[in-house]
LOFIVEX-455899 format. One record per residue (C-alpha): residue number from 1; x, y, z; residue in one letter; chain. Coordinates in steps of 0.25 Angstrom, whole numbers, plus 2048, in hexadecimal, padded with zeros to 3 digits. Layout:
# LOFIVEX-455899
NUM  X  Y  Z  A  A
...
***
This chain:
# LOFIVEX-455899
1  C79  6CF  2B6  X  A
2  C71  6C5  2B9  X  A
3  C70  6B8  2B0  X  A
4  C60  6BB  2B0  X  A
5  C63  6C9  2AB  X  A
6  C68  6C4  29E  X  A
7  C63  6C4  291  X  A
8  C6D  6B7  28F  X  A
9  C67  6A8  293  X  A
10  C6C  6A1  29E  X  A
11  C74  694  297  X  A
12  C6A  68A  2A1  X  A
13  C5C  68C  2A8  X  A
14  C58  681  2B2  X  A
15  C4B  67F  2B5  X  A
16  C46  679  2C1  X  A
17  C4C  67A  2D0  X  A
18  C4F  66A  2D5  X  A
19  C5C  663  2D7  X  A
20  C5C  660  2C9  X  A
21  C5A  66E  2C3  X  A
22  C63  674  2CF  X  A
23  C6F  66E  2CC  X  A
24  C6C  66D  2BB  X  A
25  C6F  67D  2BF  X  A
26  C7A  67B  2C8  X  A
27  C81  672  2C0  X  A
28  C81  67B  2B1  X  A
29  C81  688  2B8  X  A
30  C8F  681  2BE  X  A
31  C93  67F  2B0  X  A
32  C93  68D  2AA  X  A
33  C85  68C  2A5  X  A
34  C7C  698  2A9  X  A
35  C70  693  2B0  X  A
36  C65  696  2B5  X  A
37  C5C  68E  2BF  X  A
38  C4B  692  2C1  X  A
39  C46  689  2CC  X  A
40  C3E  68A  2D8  X  A
41  C44  689  2E6  X  A
42  C44  679  2EA  X  A
43  C3C  672  2F5  X  A
44  C44  675  301  X  A
45  C3A  667  307  X  A
46  C3C  65C  2FD  X  A
47  C3E  651  308  X  A
48  C45  647  2FC  X  A
49  C51  643  2FA  X  A
50  C5B  640  2ED  X  A
51  C65  634  2EA  X  A
52  C70  63A  2E2  X  A
53  C7A  631  2DB  X  A
54  C88  632  2DA  X  A
55  C89  639  2CE  X  A
56  C7D  645  2D1  X  A
57  C87  647  2DE  X  A
58  C93  64A  2D5  X  A
59  C89  653  2CF  X  A
60  C84  65B  2DA  X  A
61  C95  65C  2DD  X  A
62  C98  663  2D1  X  A
63  C8F  66E  2D5  X  A
64  C93  66F  2E3  X  A
65  C85  66B  2EA  X  A
66  C89  65D  2EF  X  A
67  C91  660  2F9  X  A
68  C86  669  2FF  X  A
69  C7D  65D  301  X  A
70  C86  652  303  X  A
71  C86  653  312  X  A
72  C76  653  310  X  A
73  C76  645  305  X  A
74  C76  638  30B  X  A
75  C80  62D  304  X  A
76  C7A  621  2FE  X  A
77  C85  615  2FC  X  A
78  C7B  609  2FA  X  A
79  C6C  607  2F3  X  A
80  C64  5FB  2F6  X  A
81  C57  5F6  2EF  X  A
82  C4D  5EE  2F6  X  A
83  C42  5E6  2F0  X  A
84  C35  5E9  2FA  X  A
85  C2D  5E5  2EF  X  A
86  C27  5DA  2F6  X  A
87  C26  5D3  2E9  X  A
88  C26  5C4  2E5  X  A
89  C33  5C8  2DA  X  A
90  C3C  5D0  2E4  X  A
91  C4A  5D7  2E2  X  A
92  C57  5D4  2EA  X  A
93  C5C  5E0  2F2  X  A
94  C66  5E8  2EB  X  A
95  C6F  5F0  2F1  X  A
96  C79  5FB  2EB  X  A
97  C85  5FF  2F3  X  A
98  C8E  60D  2ED  X  A
99  C9B  607  2F1  X  A
100  C98  5FB  2E4  X  A
101  C9B  607  2DD  X  A
102  CA6  60C  2E5  X  A
103  C9D  61A  2E9  X  A
104  C9C  61D  2F7  X  A
105  C8D  620  2F4  X  A
106  C83  620  2E6  X  A
107  C7F  62D  2EB  X  A
108  C78  637  2F7  X  A
109  C69  639  2FB  X  A
110  C68  647  2FC  X  A
111  C5A  64F  301  X  A
112  C53  658  2F6  X  A
113  C51  665  2FE  X  A
114  C61  662  302  X  A
115  C65  662  2F2  X  A
116  C5C  66C  2EE  X  A
117  C5F  675  2F8  X  A
118  C6F  674  2F6  X  A
119  C6C  677  2E5  X  A
120  C63  681  2E8  X  A
121  C6F  689  2EF  X  A
122  C79  683  2E4  X  A
123  C72  68A  2DA  X  A
124  C6F  698  2E0  X  A
125  C7E  698  2E2  X  A
126  C82  692  2D5  X  A
127  C89  69C  2CA  X  A
128  C82  69E  2BC  X  A
129  C77  698  2C3  X  A
130  C6D  6A1  2C4  X  A
131  C60  69A  2CB  X  A
132  C50  6A1  2CB  X  A
133  C47  69A  2D7  X  A
134  C3B  69B  2CB  X  A
135  C34  692  2C0  X  A
136  C32  692  2B2  X  A
137  C27  696  2AD  X  A
138  C28  696  2A0  X  A
139  C35  690  295  X  A
140  C36  691  287  X  A
141  C41  68C  27E  X  A
142  C46  693  276  X  A
143  C51  690  26A  X  A
144  C5B  698  272  X  A
145  C59  696  27E  X  A
146  C4C  692  28A  X  A
147  C45  69E  28E  X  A
148  C3E  69B  29E  X  A
149  C34  6A4  2A6  X  A
150  C34  6A3  2B4  X  A
151  C27  6A3  2BE  X  A
152  C2F  6B0  2C3  X  A
153  C2D  6B6  2B5  X  A
154  C40  6B5  2B2  X  A
155  C41  6B3  2A2  X  A
156  C4D  6AA  2A4  X  A
157  C56  6A3  297  X  A
158  C5F  698  295  X  A
159  C65  690  288  X  A
160  C60  683  28E  X  A
161  C55  680  299  X  A
162  C57  673  2A2  X  A
163  C4A  66F  2A7  X  A
164  C4B  669  2B6  X  A
165  C3C  66E  2B9  X  A
166  C37  661  2BD  X  A
167  C2C  657  2B7  X  A
168  C22  660  2B3  X  A
169  C2C  66A  2AC  X  A
170  C28  678  2A6  X  A
171  C35  676  29D  X  A
172  C33  669  298  X  A
173  C24  66A  296  X  A
174  C29  678  28D  X  A
175  C31  672  286  X  A
176  C28  667  281  X  A
177  C2F  65A  286  X  A
178  C26  64E  28A  X  A
179  C27  645  294  X  A
180  C23  638  299  X  A
181  C1D  637  2A7  X  A
182  C18  62B  2B0  X  A
183  C13  629  2BC  X  A
184  C14  61D  2C6  X  A
185  C09  619  2D0  X  A
186  C15  61B  2DC  X  A
187  C17  627  2E5  X  A
188  C22  628  2EB  X  A
189  C24  62E  2FA  X  A
190  C30  634  2FF  X  A
191  C34  636  30D  X  A
192  C43  636  314  X  A
193  C44  62E  321  X  A
194  C4B  62F  32E  X  A
195  C4F  61F  330  X  A
196  C54  617  33F  X  A
197  C60  610  337  X  A
198  C6B  616  32D  X  A
199  C69  614  31E  X  A
200  C79  612  31A  X  A
201  C76  619  30F  X  A
202  C6E  60F  307  X  A
203  C62  612  301  X  A
204  C58  60A  2FF  X  A
205  C4E  607  2F6  X  A
206  C41  5FC  2F9  X  A
207  C3B  5F9  2E9  X  A
208  C2D  5F5  2F0  X  A
209  C20  5F3  2E6  X  A
210  C1B  602  2E7  X  A
211  C2B  607  2E4  X  A
212  C38  609  2EC  X  A
213  C38  60D  2F9  X  A
214  C47  615  2FB  X  A
215  C4E  618  306  X  A
216  C5A  622  302  X  A
217  C64  625  30E  X  A
218  C63  636  311  X  A
219  C6D  63B  31F  X  A
220  C6F  634  32B  X  A
221  C63  629  32E  X  A
222  C5A  631  323  X  A
223  C56  629  314  X  A
224  C4B  62E  309  X  A
225  C40  624  307  X  A
226  C3A  626  2F9  X  A
227  C2E  61A  2FA  X  A
228  C28  618  2EC  X  A
229  C18  614  2EF  X  A
230  C0A  615  2E7  X  A
231  C04  621  2EA  X  A
232  BFA  619  2F3  X  A
233  C04  615  2FC  X  A
234  C0B  621  2FD  X  A
235  BFF  628  301  X  A
236  BFF  61E  30B  X  A
237  C0F  621  310  X  A
238  C0C  631  30F  X  A
239  BFD  62E  318  X  A
240  C06  629  323  X  A
241  C09  62D  331  X  A
242  C19  62F  331  X  A
243  C1A  625  33B  X  A
244  C13  61B  334  X  A
245  C19  61E  327  X  A
246  C26  61E  32D  X  A
247  C24  60F  331  X  A
248  C1F  60B  323  X  A
249  C2B  610  31E  X  A
250  C33  609  327  X  A
251  C2C  5FC  324  X  A
252  C2D  5FE  315  X  A
253  C3D  5FF  316  X  A
254  C3D  5F3  31E  X  A
255  C44  5FA  32A  X  A
256  C51  5FC  325  X  A
257  C53  60A  329  X  A
258  C4D  608  334  X  A
259  C40  610  33A  X  A
260  C3D  61C  334  X  A
261  C37  62B  335  X  A
262  C33  635  32B  X  A
263  C3E  63F  32A  X  A
264  C35  646  31D  X  A
265  C28  647  319  X  A
266  C24  63E  30F  X  A
267  C22  642  300  X  A
268  C1B  63B  2F3  X  A
269  C1D  63B  2E5  X  A
270  C16  633  2DC  X  A
271  C1F  62F  2D1  X  A
272  C20  631  2C4  X  A
273  C29  631  2B7  X  A
274  C2B  63C  2AC  X  A
275  C36  63C  2A2  X  A
276  C37  645  296  X  A
277  C38  641  289  X  A
278  C44  64B  286  X  A
279  C4E  653  28E  X  A
280  C50  65F  285  X  A
281  C4B  667  27C  X  A
282  C50  675  276  X  A
283  C54  67C  280  X  A
284  C52  674  28D  X  A
285  C55  667  294  X  A
286  C4F  65E  29F  X  A
287  C55  659  2AB  X  A
288  C52  652  2B9  X  A
289  C42  651  2BA  X  A
290  C3D  65B  2AE  X  A
291  C44  64C  2A7  X  A
292  C42  640  2AF  X  A
293  C3A  63C  2BB  X  A
294  C3A  62E  2C3  X  A
295  C36  629  2CE  X  A
296  C40  628  2DB  X  A
297  C47  61C  2D9  X  A
298  C54  619  2DA  X  A
299  C5A  628  2DD  X  A
300  C59  62E  2CE  X  A
301  C51  639  2CB  X  A
302  C59  644  2D1  X  A
303  C69  63C  2CD  X  A
304  C61  63A  2BB  X  A
305  C5E  649  2BB  X  A
306  C6E  64C  2C0  X  A
307  C72  644  2B5  X  A
308  C6B  64D  2AC  X  A
309  C6E  65B  2B2  X  A
310  C7F  653  2B0  X  A
311  C7B  650  2A1  X  A
312  C75  65C  29B  X  A
313  C80  665  2A2  X  A
314  C8C  65D  29C  X  A
315  C85  65F  28D  X  A
316  C84  66E  290  X  A
317  C91  670  295  X  A
318  C97  668  288  X  A
319  C8B  670  27F  X  A
320  C91  67C  285  X  A
321  C9F  678  281  X  A
322  C9B  674  272  X  A
323  C97  681  271  X  A
324  C87  67A  272  X  A
325  C7B  683  274  X  A
326  C78  67D  281  X  A
327  C67  67D  281  X  A
328  C67  675  272  X  A
329  C5E  66C  270  X  A
330  C69  664  268  X  A
331  C72  666  275  X  A
332  C68  663  27D  X  A
333  C63  655  276  X  A
334  C72  64F  27B  X  A
335  C6E  651  28A  X  A
336  C60  649  287  X  A
337  C65  63D  280  X  A
338  C71  63D  28C  X  A
339  C66  63D  297  X  A
340  C5B  635  290  X  A
341  C62  626  294  X  A
342  C64  629  2A2  X  A
343  C56  62E  2A3  X  A
344  C4F  624  29D  X  A
345  C57  61A  2A2  X  A
346  C55  61E  2B1  X  A
347  C48  622  2AF  X  A
348  C41  613  2AA  X  A
349  C4C  60B  2B4  X  A
350  C45  614  2C0  X  A
351  C37  613  2B9  X  A
352  C3A  605  2B9  X  A
353  C3E  602  2C7  X  A
354  C31  60A  2CA  X  A
355  C29  602  2C3  X  A
356  C2F  5F2  2C5  X  A
357  C2C  5F5  2D4  X  A
358  C1C  5F8  2D1  X  A
359  C1A  5EC  2C9  X  A
360  C16  5DD  2CC  X  A
361  C1A  5D8  2BD  X  A
362  C24  5CC  2C0  X  A
363  C2D  5CF  2B7  X  A
364  C31  5DC  2BA  X  A
365  C34  5D8  2CA  X  A
366  C3D  5CE  2C4  X  A
367  C43  5D7  2BC  X  A
368  C46  5E2  2C8  X  A
369  C4B  5D4  2D1  X  A
370  C53  5D0  2C6  X  A
371  C5B  5E0  2C5  X  A
372  C5B  5E0  2D5  X  A
373  C62  5D2  2D7  X  A
374  C6C  5D7  2CA  X  A
375  C70  5E4  2D4  X  A
376  C71  5DC  2E0  X  A
377  C7A  5D0  2D9  X  A
378  C81  5D6  2CE  X  A
379  C8C  5DF  2D1  X  A
380  C8D  5E5  2C5  X  A
381  C80  5E7  2C1  X  A
382  C7C  5EF  2CF  X  A
383  C88  5F8  2CE  X  A
384  C84  5FD  2BE  X  A
385  C76  5FE  2C7  X  A
386  C7C  607  2CF  X  A
387  C84  610  2C6  X  A
388  C78  610  2BE  X  A
389  C6F  614  2C7  X  A
390  C79  622  2CC  X  A
391  C7F  626  2BD  X  A
392  C7A  61E  2AF  X  A
393  C84  619  2A8  X  A
394  C92  61A  2A9  X  A
395  C97  627  2A9  X  A
396  C98  62A  2B6  X  A
397  CA3  627  2BF  X  A
398  C9F  623  2CD  X  A
399  CA7  628  2D7  X  A
400  CA9  624  2E7  X  A
***
């Protein structure tokens, strides 16, 4: 008899078809939890990329998917930050080198559609994981289970629901978890480029008066670009003819990669932020963009989400070992306590960096310049920043 036809609930129901939801489903199913994933098929047209740091790659390796995407992933060996604000007080250029930490690379840059395709195939083949290409229409959190009903009319019960259904989460709203939302006067223009000069596996982030202009290596002589602009500036870029846009982007990049040619259609995303005031409720845990959203700066988004999954999976395994109910609020509170400091520190750091680029307030400019000067001149401080950028605290052992 199929699990979906049994009266016993699943251990875990995961809602959401992005990388966070699918990776969580694979992790928990491989730990032995009877798991159901409720998610519509992913988009095969997402031309954006994701930079994953070493801890995230270790997780993908553990669930058996890294080997299937490694050949198409591009190593990130160095990261440069260049003050291109044109202001009176400007910070010195800073370069972070993975070799200084004894690493071959900080991580890898991956095309989203390739990552999503591999994760969908892995979920379909994973034993102990039932996948439904559907969306949740309603959910009720009962004393001993979560009761979900899909748009396709399928009833599903689980001891624990994991919400990975994004910033407008139905599960989070139904549970009554409040969120703090904010917006920025900026848009991100995202596209991929071909270029005439090799990138040498160096990611370069120009800090401009409208936000970061970041080039991240892809396979061969290609790079992904995130250009943060005002809404008006983004409209002007998107209105340009391809040849004019290529020339404009080459000028903004100071020709460090030579001549540029568009390799994907530009996409535009308004910048905003979100922070859930709680990460858990009875029979519910939040992960990924259901719990936290911030601008695409410093490659923190998905890496932060995967740390959610790591901590949640460890908690659930520990609860089972102690004979505890994995969906009970008293158990889930440990997950919330573990995650909140990391989430708040990342959110605040990205927010502060972004806002520091937008202000003409001289003390803020001086503080940013001093911080970058210290990163460039003081080795211990620079290495601390590199380690913290990849993984908070000291629990993660860096490996070459």
